[in-house]
Structures are given as structure tokens and as C-alpha cells.
N, C-alpha and C positions, 0 to 999 in steps of 0.2 A: 504494500500500500504506500502510495507516494505522499499523501496528505494525512488527514484524519477522517475517521468515519463521521458522517453526519449524525447529529443527535437524533433521538427518537422524535422530538418535536419537528426538526427540520425534515426528517423523512416523511412525517405525517403531512407536512405542508406540500411536499413534492410527490404525494401519493400517485397522482396521475402520470407524472413524468416517470416514476418508477415502473408503473404498469406498462408504459410505452417502451421503456428500457427492456423489460422482460419480453415484451412482444417482439422486439428486434432479434431476440435470441430464440424465438418460437416457443416461449414458456408461457403456458396458459395459467390462469388463476388456480385451477385445480392442481396442475403440476407444481406450482409454487408452494402450495400448502403441503404437498407430499414431500418436496425437497426440504422444507423447513422441519418436518417431523422426522423424516428418515435419514437425511444427510445434512444436519445442521451446519457442518463445516462448509459445504457448498453454498448454503444460504448466506453464511458469513462472507464468503468470497464474493458473491454477487453484490452484497451490500457495499463491500469495500470498492469494487470496481465502479459501481454506480456513484458512490461518494467521490471517488477520484474524478470521474467524468464531470460531475457537477462543479467540483472545485476548479477544474481546468477551465470550464466555461466562464465561471465567475472571475477567476484570476486574470484571464486573458482580457477582460474588459476593465479591470481596475486601473484607474489613472491617478488616484490620490489616496493616501492613507495618513492618518494622524495618530500620534501617540502622545497623550497629554498626561503629565503627572503634576504633583503639587507645584514644583518650581521649574518644570521644563515642558517645552512643546517641541516635538519633532514632527515636522510637516514634510511629507514626501510627495514628489510628483514623479510618477512612473512614466518616463518617456520611452521612445522606441528603443534606443540604444543604451540608456543609462537612467539611473534614478537620481533626482536632485533633492537635496535636503535643505530646509530652512530650520535651523535650530534656535530656539529662544530660551534663554535662561533668566529667571527672575532671582535677583540676589536680595530679596526681602523675605526673611524666614517667616514673617507673619502672613504672607500671601500664599493662598492655595488656589492655583489656577482651575482646579476642578470644582470650585464653588462659585456661585453667582457673584458673591462679594469679591472674591479673589480675581475673577475675570473682569469685573467692573473696575477694580483698582488697576488692572493691567491696561484696560482700554484708555484710562486717563493718563497713565504713566509710561506708555510704551516707548516713549522717546527719552525717558529719564536715564540717569546713570545707574539705576537699579536694574536695568534690563540690557542684556547682551545678546547679540545676534551672530550667527555663524552660518555661512552657506557652503555647501560642498556638493560634489557630484561623484558618483561611483558607477563604473560599468557593472552590468549584471554578470553573474557567474555563468555557468554553463546552462542554467535553467532559470529564465526570467520569472516564470510563475512560481517556482520554488522560492526564489528570493522574496517575492511579494508575500507568499504564504508564511515564511519565517518571520517577517515583520508583524504579521497578524498574530502569529503564535506568541510573539513577545508583547502583545497587548495593543497593537495598532488597530484602528478601526477604519473601514473603507468609508470615504467621504466624497462629496462632490467637488471638494477642493477650494471652497470659497475662502477659507482662512489662508491657505497657501497662496492663492492668487492675490489676495489683499496685501500680504506681506511682500510678495514678489514685486508689486507695484510700489510699495512704500520704501523698501530698502534696496530694490534692484536698480 
């Protein structure tokens, strides 16, 4: 398995897609029930393959991810050949960017001496989607990129 298995909730949301996936392998609903009962390891493998297919589809479309902690923001733009990073560090220990109050403080003070910025870019490894997945595994979330683009205009 290349990524991670989808959660039970995610699989339930993708029920119709999973039925279509089984159909592409000529597995009927009855056959699926039999596989689950009599060959659970095969059922597990099918779930893993399906999960990887879903992850591949999602990751291939990801353009922006963000990882925000109390004092840091790591904003990534996933371009064709490389990923670009805007890193924001708040040097006020009383500010927590994950709270409304902390982010409000940041919006007022983003140009102050209490905020540092760093930009960088990095080529992908052998597998661009795996690089994206690893950022998500480390706590990043997929976004539309509004925060990244705002910073890119302000500090770029």
C-alpha cells in the first residue's frame, strides 16, 4: 500500500465509487460479500488498492497545503516541477495562530518585528504525490491557497 487506507467514514462517503471500482474488476455485490466472509485478506487488499486509487486522484489535483501551529505557518504551493514554501514564524509566545484571537493579532501585526518570513522552493523527489501525501501525514491540510497567494503578493 502506497498511502493509507481510507477511514470507515471516508469509505462510506465513497460507497458508490467503491461499487464502481469492484464492477471494473467484474465483482458483483454478492461476490463481494463472499470475499469478505471467506477471504478477508483479499477484501483487505481490495480496500487498500481502492484507497490508493482515491489518494492518487486527490493528490494529483492538490495545489496548496497549509500546516499551521501555534507560532508557525507553513504554506505550500505545489507547482508542476517543485513545491514552494512560505514560512511564517511568530516570535510572540502569547500568540497562538490556531485561535481566532491569535490570528487577529497576526493580521494586525504581520509586518511587525515579531513576525519573520522565509521563502524556499524544493524539487519533488521521485514521486510528487508521495511528497504531497507526506506533508499531509505531518499535519498539513489541503486548501484553496488563499493564504499562500495573499502572502505571495505581500512579500513576493
